[in-house]
N, C-alpha and C positions, 0 to 999 in steps of 0.2 A: 862562519861569519854570522849567519842568521841566528844561530844558537846564542852567540855572544850578545847580539842585539836584544834578544828576549830577556836575558839575564839582567841587562842594564836598563830595560824599559822602566819608566817611572810614571806613577799616577799620583799627583799631589806630592807629598813628602814621604810616601811609603813605597818602597821598591816592590816590584811584582812578586818577588820571592817572599817578602814579609806579608803580603796581602792574604796569603793562605791562612794566616793566623788571625784574621779579622772577621768578626761576626757582625753583620749589619742587621739590626733588629727592625722588623716591619710588621706587616699584618698577618703573618702566618701564625699557626698555633704555637704556644709556648714550648711544647714538647719538641718541636722541630729544632728550635734554637738550642735547647738544653742538649739534645742528641748531638748536634753539630759541635758544640763546645767539648763534650765528652770525647767525641771522635778525634778532635784535634789533639787532645792530651794523650789519649790511650793508643790510638792507631798511628797517628802521625808524629807522636812523641814531641809535641811542641813544648817549649819551656814557658811560653806565654801565649795567651789568647786575649785579644782586645775586643770587647763587646761595645759596639758603637750604636748610639741611638739619638733620635731627634724628636722634639715635640711630644706628642701624646704617647710615643712608644718608649719613653724613658722608664716608666714604671714596669713595663714588660722586660726591659733590659735588666733592671734590678732583680726582678723575679728569676730570670734565666740565669744570671750570675750566681745568685744564692742557691738555687736548686742544683746547679752544676757543681758548685763548691761542696755542698753537702754530699752529693753523689760521688765525689772524687776525694773524699777524706782519706781513703786508703793510699793515695799518692801525694797527700799533703798539699792540695791546691789551696791557695789563699788569695785574698784581694790585695794586690800590690799597690795599686793607686787608683784614684778616681779623679778624672778631669772634667770640669764643667766649663761651658762657654755659651755664647749666643752668636748666631749668624744673622746678618741683616739682609733683607731682600727688598727690592723695590718693584712693585707691580701696580700698574695704573696710577702712577705718581703717588703711591702710598707706600711708606716705609714700614716693613714688618720685621719683627725680631722673632727668631725661633731658638729655643734652648737646645743645647746639645750636651751629651755626656758620653764619656769613654770610661769603661771599667776595665782595668788590666788585671787579669787573673794570671797567676804564676805558680810554678811548683818549686 
């Protein structure tokens, strides 16, 4: 019963099972993210990896996706799609927008 609950647990619109294939880009060095993407494709045999970023980390996400794609030419990884959006936040009665981007890499 507990195992079944874990498999159906959801965060947002991505099931816990699919979250393994999501790489959130932040303040760590670029090589950490590139290594994570490569591990997803080579060791975990993922068919897709989603690189998610927000705000100032969008350029790092593009770099990580491109470096990983070039490193994985032997298994024909390509950019399947790119999604952009913005999220609104309200802090101290001030509305702020922040850009978001998802890059889907696939084999």
